[in-house]
N, C-alpha and C positions, 0 to 999 in steps of 0.2 A: 367354339366348335369342339366337339368331343371326338377323339381319335381312338381306334382300337388296334390291337395286335392279335393275330391269329395264334391261338395256343398250340396249333399243330406245327406250322412252318415259321411263325414269327413275323410274317409280312404285316406291314403297317397299312391300316385301312381307314378310310372315312366311313361314316355310318352308312351312307348309301352304296358302299362297295361291298358290304359284308355278305349280303345275300348271294351276289354273283360269285364271290370268292369261295363260298361253301361248296359249290358244285365243281369247282376246278382245282381245289386244294388237294395236292397229292398226298399230304400227310394226314388227311382226314380231319377237317375242321369241325370239332364237336363244340368248341366254345371259343369266345374271344374275350380279351382282357382290356379294360380301359387303361390307356397309356398313363393317365394322370394319377388315378387312385389304385390301379392294379387289381381291381375287383373283376372276377371272371363271370361271364354271362353265358348261359346255355340256351340253345334254341333261339327263340325270338325275344328273350328277356332284355337283350341289349337295347331294344327299341325304346324302352322306358327310361333309359339312362340319358337324359337330355342335358344335365348340368353336372359339373364336377367342381374341383377345387378352384380357387380364384387365381387370377393371373399373378398376383403378388406371391402366392404360395408356390406357384409353378416356376416362375422365372427369377424370383428374388429370394431363394431359399437361404442364402447366407445372411441376409439382412432382415428377413421376415421374422417377426417376434410373436406371431399369433394374434388373436383378437384382443382388443383393448379390454381393460378391466370393466366388468359389468356386462360385457357383450358375449361372454363365453357360452351362456345358455340360450342366447337369442339365435333364431334361425337366420341364415344368411339371406339378405334381401336380394331377390332376383331382379335382373334387368328386364325391361319390357319384352325384349326378344326371347329371353330365357323363359319368362312366364308364358309367352305365347306358344313356344315349343312344348311346354309342359301341358298346356291345354290341348294341343294337337294329339299328344300321346294319350291323354285321358279320353279324348273324343274317338280315337281309333279303337279303343276297347269297347266303347258303348255304341259304336256306329251300327246302323241297320245293315242287314246282309247285302243290300243292293249297292252300297258304297264302302263296305268294310275294307275290301282289298285295296281300294283307292286310298282310303285313309291310312292304312298301314304303310303303303308306299310313300305317302306324303310325310308320315312321321319319321321315316328313315332319312329324309332330306334335311339340309341345314338352311338357315336363313330364309324360311318361308315368310313372305310378306304379310304384314298385319292388316293392311288396307285392302278393301274389297277389289278394286280395279287391278292393282298389282298382283293380288292373290290369284285372280282369275287367269291372268296372262301366264303367271309362273306355273300354276297347276296344269293348265292346258299343255304348255310346252314340256314341262318336266315329266309329266305322266304320259305324254304323247297321246293325248286324247284328240283323235282326228275324226272319229265317226259321228254320225248324226246325233247320238245321245250325249255327246261331249258337253254341250251347254247345260243340259238337264242334270248331268252328274256333278258338274262344278257348282251349279245352283244348290243342289242337295247337300254337297259338302260344306259350302259356306253357311247354309242355313243351320246345319247340325253343329258346326263350330261356334256359330253365334249363340246358339242355345246353351251349349256347354260353357262358354265363356261367361254368360249371364248367370248360370247356375253356380259356377265357382265364385263369382263376385258376391252373390247373395250369401253363400256359405261363409265366405271370408268376413263379410260385414256382420253376420250373425255371431261369429266367434269373437270378433273385436267388441261387439256390443256386450257379450257375456263377460268378457274380461274387464270391460269398463264398469259393469254393474258390480262385479266382485270387488274391484278396487274401491268403489264408492261405499260399499258396506263396511269396509275396514277403515276406521278413522285415522287419518294421517295427521290431523291437527293435534298437537300435544294436549290442549285443553279438552277436546272431545275424547281423546284416548283416556285421559285421566277420569273423566265423567263415566266412561264406559266401564273402566276398572272399578270405580267406586260402586257402580250399580251391581257388578258381579259380586264384589265383596259384601255388599249389603244383603245379598241373597244366600250367603254361606253362613254356617254356624259360627258363633263367636267362641272365645276361649272357654266358655262354660259349656259349650256344646249346644246352646240354644240358638235358634234363628234370630238374627238381628232385625229382620222385618217379617211381618206376618204374611203367610201365603194368602192367595185370593180366596174369598168367601170364608175366611177364618178369622174375622174381626173379633169374635167373642172368645176365641181360643187363647189360652196363655201360651208363652213360649215353650213350656215343658210339654203341653198337650200337642202343640204343633210339631215338636221334635218327635214325639212318640208316634204320631200319625205318619210322618215321613219314614221313620225307622221301620214301622210295620209294612209299609208299601215296598221299601227296599228289600226287606227280608223275604217277602213273598216272591218278588221278582228274582232274587238270587236263588231261592230254593226251587222255583219252577224251571230254571235253566240247568240246575245241577243234575248229574246222573242219578236216576231213580228218585229224584227230588229229595236227596239226603245230603247233608253237609255236617262236618264237625263244627262245634260251636265257635272255635277259634277262626276257622275258615269263613264262617258266616259273618262273624264280627268284622273281619278284614274286608269282605265284600261290601258290607253296609258302610263301613268307614270310607272306602274309596268312592262308592256311589254318591254319598252325601258330602264328600270332601270334609269329613268330620275333623274339627280342630280341637275338640274337647278331650277330656280324660277317657282313656280306653275303658276303665272300670265303669264310668258313668254310662257309656254306650252299652256295655255288657249288661248292666242292671236294667236298662230300658228294654233290651232284647229279651231278657228273662221275664220281665213283666208282660211283654207281648205274647210270649209262649204260654204263660199261665192264663192270660185273658182270651187267647184265641183258640177256638176248638180245632181249627184246621192246621195248627202248628203243634207238633208233638215233640217231646224230648225223651230219648232213650239213652241213658248214660251221657256220653259227650256228643251224641249224634242228634241233630235236629232234622225233622222231616216235615214235609208239607203233605197233608192228607186232604184229598178232595172227595167229599161224600158222593159227588155225582159220578165218580169214576167206578 
């Protein structure tokens, strides 16, 4: 259960007492603070604060040592009742106008039953629904809550499925990890600067020609991104080196770049500046 204190007069309040206190507070209650975490809430913002620090943190401060190793970045698991109260808060925000006020009042209460029969009795009595439409209002509230609960469940399952897929794509097995690393290494240039395996559709190309083709592609990409499509030769070489994860000699790479400048009409050299010239522009 979350308790609040009035920032005006300091009176301790349960969540369902806040609204009534606002009207009678002599000091002018503009905001309330959570007793546990000391966060201030203005207006109706306090309604969304359904859970706070754990009982261990609150009552065992002298012996509490924080989350266990490996759990620091994990979100705290909610109890079924806390999760239900969170759903009620979400439902209150998206409720249709016909039941919105009732849902807001319900969200301000604690320990709302999760089972339908008990929920109906609790809601009817707590919200003092005594008129003819009481049954229809409770029906609409339960129906809306059930829909929100199902939507939240699907959303959570989707997130878990996405996390599981991501973890499956990363090999945990040492053998699989080694194979993956070997595959990556096979696709990067060797100590001479030449690719250790041939690119697709280039079976007839030699390693040098394959390297030249990749260098040409990397040069164009770097120049197109550069301001005014111009770069210093040294900057261009560094960009290509990073892009290709080049492990060979810098001079070899620079020689290939110079050959590409000479052979390609769209790449010009003026002093130490290299530029990309597009005839269509």
